[in-house]
C-alpha positions as CSV (number, residue, x, y, z in Angstrom):
1,M,104.3,84.2,89.5
2,L,102.3,87.1,88.0
3,N,100.4,89.5,90.2
4,D,98.6,92.6,89.0
5,K,98.4,96.0,90.7
6,T,95.1,95.2,92.2
7,T,96.4,92.1,94.0
8,L,99.5,94.0,95.2
9,K,97.2,96.8,96.6
10,D,94.8,94.4,98.2
11,L,97.7,92.7,100.0
12,S,99.2,96.0,101.1
13,V,102.5,95.2,99.4
14,F,103.3,98.9,98.7
15,G,102.3,101.7,100.9
16,G,102.0,105.4,100.1
17,E,105.2,106.2,101.8
18,E,106.5,102.6,102.1
19,T,105.3,102.5,105.7
20,G,102.8,100.0,107.0
21,S,103.4,97.8,103.9
22,I,105.0,94.5,103.1
23,F,107.7,96.3,101.2
24,A,108.6,98.2,104.4
25,L,109.0,94.9,106.2
26,L,111.3,93.5,103.5
27,D,113.4,96.6,102.8
28,R,116.8,96.2,104.4
29,T,118.7,97.5,101.4
30,T,121.7,99.8,101.8
31,T,121.4,101.6,98.4
32,Q,118.7,103.2,96.3
33,A,119.7,100.9,93.5
34,G,119.2,97.9,95.7
35,R,115.8,99.3,96.8
36,D,114.7,99.7,93.2
37,M,115.9,96.1,92.5
38,L,113.9,94.8,95.5
39,R,110.7,96.5,94.2
40,K,111.3,95.0,90.8
41,H,111.8,91.5,92.3
42,I,108.5,91.8,94.2
43,T,106.6,92.8,91.1
44,Q,108.3,90.3,88.9
45,P,109.0,87.2,91.1
46,P,110.8,84.1,89.7
47,A,109.0,82.6,86.7
48,T,109.7,79.0,87.3
49,Q,109.9,76.7,90.4
50,E,113.6,75.9,89.6
51,T,114.5,79.6,89.6
52,L,112.5,80.2,92.7
53,Q,114.3,77.3,94.5
54,Q,117.6,78.7,93.4
55,M,116.5,82.1,94.8
56,Q,115.5,80.6,98.1
57,D,118.9,78.8,98.3
58,V,120.7,82.2,97.9
59,V,118.5,83.9,100.6
60,K,119.1,81.0,103.0
61,Y,122.8,81.2,102.4
62,I,123.0,85.0,103.0
63,A,120.7,84.7,106.1
64,G,123.4,82.5,107.7
65,R,126.4,84.7,106.9
66,E,126.9,87.8,109.0
67,D,130.2,88.6,107.1
68,F,128.6,88.5,103.7
69,W,128.4,92.2,103.1
70,P,131.2,94.8,102.4
71,D,130.7,97.7,104.7
72,I,133.0,99.9,102.6
73,I,130.2,100.6,100.0
74,S,127.5,103.0,100.8
75,N,124.6,104.6,98.9
76,G,126.8,107.7,98.6
77,T,129.4,105.6,96.8
78,L,126.9,104.5,94.1
79,V,125.5,108.1,93.8
80,M,129.1,109.4,93.3
81,L,129.8,106.8,90.6
82,E,126.7,107.8,88.7
83,K,127.7,111.5,88.8
84,F,131.3,110.7,87.8
85,F,130.3,108.8,84.7
86,E,127.6,111.3,83.8
87,S,130.4,113.8,83.2
88,A,132.6,111.3,81.3
89,D,131.4,112.4,77.9
90,T,132.2,116.1,78.5
91,A,135.6,115.5,80.1
92,G,138.6,117.2,78.4
93,S,141.8,115.8,77.1
94,P,144.2,113.6,79.1
95,P,146.1,115.5,81.8
96,G,149.3,117.1,80.4
97,S,152.6,117.3,82.1
98,F,152.1,121.1,82.8
99,S,148.8,120.6,84.6
100,T,150.2,117.8,86.9
101,M,153.8,119.0,87.4
102,F,152.8,121.2,90.4
103,G,152.2,119.7,93.8
104,P,149.0,119.2,95.8
105,A,149.2,122.7,97.3
106,F,149.2,124.4,93.9
107,Q,146.4,122.2,92.6
108,K,144.2,123.0,95.6
109,L,144.8,126.7,95.2
110,F,144.4,127.1,91.4
111,N,142.5,124.0,90.3
112,R,140.5,123.5,93.5
113,N,137.2,122.0,92.0
114,E,139.0,119.6,89.7
115,Y,141.4,118.5,92.4
116,F,138.8,117.6,95.0
117,F,136.4,116.0,92.5
118,T,139.2,113.8,91.1
119,Q,140.4,112.8,94.6
120,F,136.8,112.2,95.9
121,S,135.7,110.3,92.8
122,I,138.7,107.9,92.6
123,S,138.4,107.2,96.3
124,H,134.7,106.2,95.9
125,I,135.5,104.1,92.8
126,A,138.3,102.4,94.8
127,D,135.9,101.6,97.6
128,F,133.3,100.2,95.3
129,L,135.9,98.0,93.5
130,K,137.4,96.8,96.8
131,G,133.9,95.9,98.1
132,C,133.2,93.9,94.9
133,L,136.5,92.2,95.2
134,Q,135.5,91.2,98.7
135,L,132.3,89.7,97.4
136,V,133.9,87.6,94.7
137,R,136.2,86.0,97.2
138,L,133.2,84.0,98.2
139,L,133.7,82.0,95.0
140,E,136.4,80.2,96.8
141,E,133.7,78.4,98.9
142,D,132.6,75.0,97.7
143,K,128.9,75.0,98.8
144,L,128.0,78.4,97.2
145,P,124.4,78.4,95.8
146,A,124.4,78.1,92.0
147,L,122.5,81.4,91.4
148,L,124.8,83.3,93.7
149,R,127.9,81.7,92.1
150,S,126.7,82.8,88.7
151,Q,126.2,86.4,89.8
152,L,129.6,86.6,91.5
153,E,131.3,85.1,88.4
154,L,129.8,87.9,86.3
155,M,131.2,90.4,88.8
156,Q,134.6,88.6,88.7
157,D,134.7,88.9,84.9
158,E,134.2,92.6,85.1
159,L,136.8,93.0,87.8
160,R,139.5,91.5,85.6
161,H,139.8,94.9,83.9
162,R,143.4,96.1,83.6
163,L,142.7,99.2,85.8
164,T,140.9,97.5,88.7
165,E,144.1,96.7,90.6
166,D,145.6,100.2,90.2
167,V,142.4,102.0,91.2
168,A,141.8,99.7,94.2
169,A,145.3,100.4,95.4
170,T,144.9,104.2,95.6
171,N,144.6,105.9,99.0
172,K,144.8,109.4,100.5
173,N,148.6,109.4,99.9
174,T,148.4,108.7,96.2
175,P,150.0,111.5,94.2
176,Y,147.6,113.8,92.4
177,K,149.4,113.2,89.1
178,E,148.6,109.5,89.4
179,L,145.0,110.2,90.4
180,A,144.5,112.5,87.5
181,A,145.9,109.9,85.1
182,L,143.6,107.2,86.5
183,N,140.7,109.6,86.5
184,Y,141.0,110.0,82.7
185,K,141.5,106.3,82.0
186,V,138.6,105.2,84.2
187,R,136.3,107.6,82.5
188,R,137.3,106.3,79.1
189,E,137.5,102.5,79.8
190,M,135.5,101.5,82.9
191,K,132.1,103.2,82.4
192,H,130.3,100.1,81.1
193,P,132.1,97.5,83.3
194,I,131.3,99.5,86.4
195,Q,127.7,100.0,85.3
196,R,127.4,96.2,85.0
197,L,129.0,95.8,88.4
198,L,126.5,98.4,89.9
199,H,123.6,96.3,88.5
200,A,125.0,93.1,89.9
201,Y,125.6,94.8,93.3
202,A,122.1,96.1,93.4
203,Q,120.8,92.6,92.8
204,L,122.9,91.3,95.7
205,D,121.7,94.1,97.9
206,A,118.0,93.1,97.2
207,W,118.7,89.4,97.9
208,R,120.5,90.3,101.1
209,S,117.5,92.5,102.1
210,L,115.2,89.4,101.9
211,A,117.6,87.4,104.0
212,L,117.9,90.2,106.7
213,A,114.1,90.6,106.8
214,T,113.6,86.8,107.2
215,V,116.0,86.8,110.2
216,A,114.7,90.0,111.7
217,H,111.1,88.8,111.7
218,N,111.9,85.2,112.6
219,W,110.2,83.9,109.6
220,T,110.4,80.3,108.3
221,F,111.6,79.2,104.9
222,P,108.7,77.3,103.2
223,Q,108.9,74.0,101.5
224,L,108.4,74.5,97.7
225,T,106.7,71.8,95.7
226,P,105.8,71.5,92.0
227,S,102.7,73.3,90.6
228,N,100.6,70.1,90.5
229,P,99.0,69.1,92.7
230,A,98.3,72.6,94.0
231,M,98.6,72.9,97.8
232,F,98.9,75.4,100.6
233,V,99.5,73.7,104.0
234,A,100.4,76.1,106.8
235,K,100.9,75.9,110.5
236,Q,100.4,79.0,112.6
237,V,100.4,81.4,109.6
238,H,99.7,85.0,110.5
239,H,99.6,88.5,109.1
240,P,103.0,90.2,109.5
241,L,101.7,93.8,109.7
242,L,99.7,93.2,112.8
243,K,101.2,94.0,116.2
244,A,99.3,91.1,117.9
245,P,98.3,88.8,115.1
246,V,96.2,85.6,115.5
247,S,97.8,82.5,113.9
248,Y,95.9,79.9,111.9
249,D,96.4,76.4,110.5
250,I,95.1,75.8,107.0
251,E,95.2,72.9,104.5
252,L,94.2,73.4,100.9
253,E,95.2,70.6,98.5
254,A,93.9,68.3,95.7
255,G,90.2,67.4,96.3
256,K,90.0,70.0,99.0
257,N,90.9,73.1,97.1
258,F,87.9,75.4,97.9
259,L,87.4,77.1,101.3
260,L,84.2,78.9,102.0
261,L,84.4,81.4,104.9
262,T,81.5,82.8,106.8
263,G,81.3,85.0,109.9
264,A,80.1,88.5,110.9
265,N,81.6,91.6,109.4
266,M,84.9,92.5,111.1
267,S,85.2,89.0,112.5
268,G,88.5,88.4,110.7
269,K,87.7,86.9,107.3
270,T,89.5,89.5,105.2
271,T,92.6,89.6,107.4
272,F,92.8,85.8,107.3
273,M,92.7,85.8,103.5
274,R,95.3,88.5,103.3
275,S,97.6,86.5,105.6
276,L,97.5,83.6,103.2
277,G,98.0,85.9,100.2
278,V,101.0,87.6,101.8
279,A,102.5,84.2,102.8
280,A,102.1,82.9,99.3
281,L,103.7,86.0,97.8
282,L,106.7,85.9,100.2
283,A,107.2,82.2,99.5
284,H,107.5,83.1,95.8
285,L,110.1,85.8,96.5
286,G,112.5,83.2,98.0
287,C,112.4,84.6,101.5
288,G,110.8,83.3,104.7
289,V,107.2,83.5,105.6
290,P,105.3,84.4,108.8
291,A,104.3,80.9,109.8
292,D,105.7,78.0,111.8
293,S,105.7,76.0,108.6
294,L,104.4,76.2,105.1
295,K,104.3,73.7,102.3
296,I,103.3,75.4,99.1
297,S,103.2,74.5,95.4
298,F,104.6,76.8,92.8
299,L,101.8,79.1,91.8
300,H,101.4,81.1,88.6
301,G,99.7,84.0,90.4
302,I,97.6,85.4,93.2
303,I,94.2,86.8,92.2
304,T,92.3,89.0,94.7
305,N,88.7,90.2,94.7
306,M,88.7,92.4,97.8
307,H,88.5,96.1,97.4
308,V,87.2,96.7,94.0
309,E,86.8,100.4,93.0
310,D,84.3,102.0,90.7
311,N,85.5,104.3,87.9
312,I,83.6,107.6,87.8
313,M,85.6,108.9,84.8
314,Q,84.5,105.9,82.7
315,G,81.0,105.9,84.1
316,E,81.4,102.4,85.7
317,S,79.4,101.5,88.7
318,Y,80.8,99.6,91.6
319,F,78.9,96.5,90.6
320,F,80.2,96.6,87.1
321,A,83.7,97.0,88.4
322,E,83.1,93.8,90.5
323,V,81.9,92.0,87.4
324,K,85.0,93.0,85.4
325,R,87.3,91.8,88.1
326,M,85.5,88.5,88.2
327,K,85.8,88.2,84.5
328,L,89.5,88.7,84.8
329,T,89.6,86.1,87.4
330,A,87.7,83.6,85.2
331,E,90.2,84.3,82.4
332,Q,93.1,83.6,84.6
333,L,91.6,80.4,85.8
334,L,91.6,79.1,82.2
335,Q,95.4,79.2,82.2
336,H,97.3,76.0,82.8
337,G,99.2,76.9,86.0
338,P,97.5,77.0,89.4
339,H,96.5,80.3,91.1
340,L,95.6,81.3,94.6
341,V,92.2,83.1,94.4
342,L,91.0,85.2,97.3
343,M,87.5,86.5,97.0
344,D,86.0,88.7,99.8
345,E,82.3,89.4,100.0
346,L,81.5,89.3,96.3
347,F,78.9,91.6,94.7
348,K,78.5,94.2,97.4
349,G,77.4,96.6,94.8
350,T,74.0,95.1,94.3
351,N,70.9,94.1,96.3
352,V,70.9,91.0,98.6
353,H,68.9,88.9,96.2
354,D,71.2,89.6,93.2
355,A,74.3,89.1,95.4
356,Y,73.0,85.7,96.5
357,E,72.3,84.6,92.9
358,C,75.6,85.9,91.5
359,T,77.7,84.5,94.4
360,R,76.0,81.1,94.0
361,A,76.6,81.1,90.3
362,V,80.2,82.0,90.7
363,I,80.8,79.2,93.2
364,E,79.3,76.7,90.9
365,G,81.5,78.0,88.1
366,L,84.7,77.9,90.3
367,Q,84.1,74.3,91.1
368,N,85.0,73.5,87.5
369,H,88.6,74.5,88.2
370,P,89.9,72.0,90.7
371,H,93.5,72.7,90.0
372,H,93.5,76.1,91.6
373,L,93.3,77.1,95.3
374,M,90.3,79.2,96.1
375,I,89.0,81.0,99.2
376,L,85.7,82.9,99.2
377,S,84.2,84.7,102.1
378,T,80.6,85.7,102.4
379,H,78.2,87.1,105.0
380,L,75.3,85.6,103.0
381,Y,74.4,82.7,105.2
382,E,72.0,81.4,102.6
383,V,74.8,80.9,100.1
384,A,76.9,78.7,102.5
385,Q,73.8,76.7,103.4
386,H,73.1,76.0,99.7
387,F,76.4,74.3,99.3
388,S,76.6,72.8,102.8
389,T,76.4,69.2,101.7
390,D,79.0,69.5,99.0
391,P,82.0,67.4,100.0
392,S,84.5,69.3,97.8
393,I,84.1,72.5,99.8
394,I,85.7,73.2,103.1
395,F,83.5,75.3,105.5
396,K,85.0,77.4,108.2
397,Y,83.7,80.4,110.2
398,F,84.9,83.1,112.5
399,V,83.4,83.1,116.0
400,T,81.6,86.0,117.4
401,E,80.6,85.7,121.1
402,M,77.1,87.1,121.7
403,E,75.9,88.3,125.1
404,Q,72.5,89.9,124.9
405,E,73.1,93.2,123.2
406,H,76.8,92.9,123.3
407,F,79.2,91.0,121.1
408,H,82.9,90.2,121.0
409,F,85.2,89.1,118.2
410,T,87.5,86.2,119.2
411,Y,89.1,85.8,115.7
412,E,88.8,82.1,116.3
413,L,88.4,79.9,113.2
414,R,86.2,76.9,113.5
415,N,84.8,74.2,111.1
416,G,81.2,74.9,110.0
417,I,79.0,77.8,108.9
418,S,78.1,80.9,110.8
419,N,74.7,82.6,110.8
420,D,75.8,85.5,113.0
421,R,74.0,88.8,112.1
422,I,75.3,91.7,114.0
423,G,74.9,94.7,111.7
424,Y,71.8,95.9,113.6
425,K,73.6,95.5,116.9
426,I,76.6,97.5,115.7
427,L,74.3,100.4,114.8
428,Q,72.9,100.2,118.3
429,Q,76.2,99.9,120.0
430,E,77.7,102.9,118.2
431,G,74.6,105.0,119.1
432,V,73.7,105.6,115.5
433,L,70.0,104.8,115.9
434,Q,69.7,106.9,119.0
435,L,71.1,109.9,117.2
436,L,68.8,109.4,114.2
437,H,65.8,109.2,116.4
438,T,66.6,112.3,118.4
439,K,64.4,115.2,117.2
440,E,66.0,118.5,116.3
441,S,65.8,121.2,118.8
442,H,64.3,124.4,117.5
443,L,65.9,127.6,118.8
């Protein structure tokens, strides 16, 4: 699945400080390397259904194993390893007999920095190797997921190094002479093997994070199906960032792949579409989704047209930015694999007549691409009415309860087309018109 920066932004995947974002919900990593790997996994999800299914199998496995993770390794462990090997190229000659013939008291007094750095470094390397050895013991299990087995076998190969056993056996009572000798050998021989182990460990940290997030949020693992026919069938799907979300049932599949949403502004259309986009993204990461159930085909991407921004530096208007985004959408739809397309209130940067003409033309064009899943929201009642007799389009609207001059959003989704118009009422309710009609007082 390929998703561009605009889609990730529209779906609130990454926040400014990683708060209030999908990333913040997923991040249960224990190391910065794992956190970086998780971010990479989100921006570059599995490229095939087979790989995605293998990923989901791994996350499911980890979600059911409380004893999966070695507590002996911390983020400080990995930071220390990086610093240790950064200084490897500038290290001196191997420790001679004179420098190691004196006891710990002498070393602490006259070679204090080197003594503590050696002791501290080897202890962290030992912890890391012991944690990795704990992980590879999982290879003894028969029903280990294939992708996890492959990753652990790579770690096992690196751990067969001749120094692994000696380093892992060190402790606070190991003589300094032995530590100094190991320090020199490890610098010279284990830099690249440990770097590869660090990469593998970070990958496992990211996978574990997805599993912990799935369990913590009580999400459900989706059923993954081939790309064709494209489908998105969900029960009680909701937006995971909301404290009190409303859940929805939705069915998009072959012959019914286009959903046209209507309803007043703020009635729930955008949040609903984001809920579907987030669920689709999470499903393609291999983790659970915020729904009671989800059956989804393997998608080649999610395309959003939600919050398009103009470009002052290039002299582009908001409308032209909308057109460029729609052009990109059209180009993506020409690709073989199915996409989930989420379009929210198109062509807000032009007048109502132009918006109607452009939106209608876009819908007519989108109907030429039945192998994609498409949802379009509009507050233009006339657009929905124009296509109201088209059997290939699903019509749903969000309910707004009206009582004289007052209104209330229920966020209920019903079949049909809405003709609610509440913009004027909102102006009245917020006191805008009253303020504008109040004459200035002259002092």
